[in-house]
Every structure is written in structure tokens, then in C-alpha cells.
C-alpha positions in Angstrom: -6.7 -10.7 28.5 -6.9 -7.9 30.5 -9.3 -7.4 33.5 -11.3 -4.5 33.9 -11.2 -2.7 37.2 -13.3 -0.3 38.8 -11.7 2.1 40.9 -13.0 4.9 43.4 -12.5 8.6 41.7 -10.0 9.1 44.6 -8.0 5.9 43.2 -8.4 7.3 39.7 -6.8 10.5 40.7 -4.0 8.6 42.4 -3.2 6.6 39.5 -3.6 9.6 36.9 -1.2 11.9 38.9 1.4 9.4 39.5 2.3 9.3 35.7 5.7 10.1 34.8 6.0 13.7 33.7 7.8 14.2 30.2 9.0 17.9 29.7 8.4 19.5 26.8 12.0 19.3 25.4 11.7 15.5 25.8 8.5 15.5 24.1 9.9 17.6 21.1 12.4 15.1 20.9 10.1 11.8 20.9 7.9 13.7 18.2 11.3 14.1 16.0 12.2 10.6 16.4 9.0 9.2 15.5 8.5 11.6 12.2 12.0 10.5 11.4 10.8 6.6 11.7 7.8 7.5 9.9 9.4 9.1 6.9 12.0 5.9 6.9 8.9 3.4 7.3 6.9 5.0 4.5 10.2 5.3 2.5 10.6 1.4 2.9 7.2 0.7 2.1 7.2 2.7 -1.0 10.3 1.5 -2.4 8.7 -2.4 -1.5 6.0 -1.8 -3.9 6.5 -1.6 -7.7 4.5 0.6 -10.1 1.9 -1.7 -10.7 1.0 -2.2 -7.1 2.7 -5.8 -6.5 5.0 -6.4 -3.8 8.6 -6.8 -4.8 10.1 -10.2 -3.6 12.9 -9.0 -0.9 16.0 -11.6 -0.5 16.9 -11.5 3.5 
């Protein structure tokens, strides 16, 4: 369980401004990777479900 900590507005700004920065190029790469992973996930999920909607048994 995480504790809730009350920070002053000065401390909150300090924490916010010390967050790591991401370049636009890195952001676009992350979005492309996320999109590809999502497409792969849904492809596998769709193939795992049979036409009547029952889950196929996958040996593994």
C-alpha cells in the first residue's frame, strides 16, 4: 500500500520539474512500439477465441 504524502507547492514543483524529459523523436518511437504491441496483442487474442466465443485450449 502506498502512503499519501502532503507536499508543499514548492516541493511539488521541484518533483514535477525533475521528471525525465523525452524528445519528440523518442515519444514517436514509444507510440509506434505501443501501437505495434497492441496490434500483436489483439491479433493473438482474436485468434485465441473461437467463432462461438469460447476460448480455445492452447498447449503450452
